[in-house]
C-alpha positions as CSV (number, residue, x, y, z in Angstrom):
1,X,81.7,90.0,117.3
2,X,80.9,89.2,113.7
3,X,80.8,91.5,110.7
4,X,77.2,92.4,111.3
5,X,78.0,93.5,114.9
6,X,80.8,95.6,113.6
7,X,78.5,97.4,111.2
8,X,75.9,98.0,113.9
9,X,78.6,99.3,116.3
10,X,80.0,101.6,113.6
11,X,76.5,103.1,113.0
12,X,76.2,103.8,116.7
13,X,79.5,105.6,117.0
14,X,79.5,109.3,116.7
15,X,82.2,110.7,114.4
16,X,83.7,113.8,116.0
17,X,86.4,114.5,113.4
18,X,86.5,113.7,109.7
19,X,88.7,110.9,108.7
20,X,91.3,112.3,106.4
21,X,92.9,109.1,105.1
22,X,89.9,106.9,104.9
23,X,91.0,103.7,102.9
24,X,87.5,103.2,101.7
25,X,87.6,106.3,99.5
26,X,90.9,105.5,97.8
27,X,90.7,103.8,94.4
28,X,94.1,102.1,94.9
29,X,93.0,100.4,98.2
30,X,90.7,97.4,98.4
31,X,89.2,95.7,101.4
32,X,90.0,92.0,102.0
33,X,87.6,90.2,104.3
34,X,88.5,86.8,105.8
35,X,87.1,84.5,108.4
36,X,89.6,83.3,111.0
37,X,89.7,79.5,110.9
38,X,90.4,79.4,114.7
39,X,87.8,81.7,116.2
40,X,85.4,82.2,113.3
41,X,85.6,86.0,113.5
42,X,85.5,88.0,110.3
43,X,88.2,90.6,109.8
44,X,88.5,93.3,107.2
45,X,91.8,94.8,106.3
46,X,92.7,97.2,103.6
47,X,95.6,96.7,101.1
48,X,96.9,98.3,98.0
49,X,95.3,96.8,94.8
50,X,98.8,96.3,93.2
51,X,100.0,94.3,96.1
52,X,97.0,91.9,96.0
53,X,97.6,91.5,92.2
54,X,101.2,90.5,92.8
55,X,100.2,88.0,95.5
56,X,97.8,86.3,93.2
57,X,100.6,84.9,91.0
58,X,102.6,83.8,94.1
59,X,105.8,83.6,92.1
60,X,107.8,84.5,95.2
61,X,107.4,84.1,98.9
62,X,105.1,86.7,100.5
63,X,108.0,88.1,102.5
64,X,109.8,88.9,99.3
65,X,106.7,90.4,97.6
66,X,105.7,92.6,100.5
67,X,108.5,93.0,103.0
68,X,107.0,96.2,104.4
69,X,103.8,94.4,105.6
70,X,103.7,93.3,109.2
71,X,104.0,89.6,109.9
72,X,100.4,89.7,111.2
73,X,99.2,91.2,107.9
74,X,101.1,88.6,105.9
75,X,99.6,85.8,108.0
76,X,96.2,87.3,107.5
77,X,96.6,87.3,103.8
78,X,97.8,83.7,103.7
79,X,95.6,82.0,106.2
80,X,92.9,84.5,107.3
81,X,94.0,84.2,110.9
82,X,93.0,87.3,112.9
83,X,95.5,89.3,115.0
84,X,94.1,88.1,118.3
85,X,94.5,84.4,117.4
86,X,98.0,85.1,116.0
87,X,99.0,86.7,119.3
88,X,97.7,83.7,121.2
89,X,99.3,81.1,118.9
90,X,102.7,82.8,118.3
């Protein structure tokens, strides 16, 4: 499934309850889209804008900058590897 399939699927889905904490409506959250180098799948994850700014300088290891992120999210930010490929590899 590529990013266009996801969009088409989202349009087909019927929303029954409003999303209360939709990351796309928050100004302090930004989407990061990356293509997995193993499977070619596009993945979009949402992160705090401040965190991404801190990572741009890379003055410290990612584990130090964002210890609360899951190891899957950290790997995604570093390499773009999707969760499925990470599970298969690690």
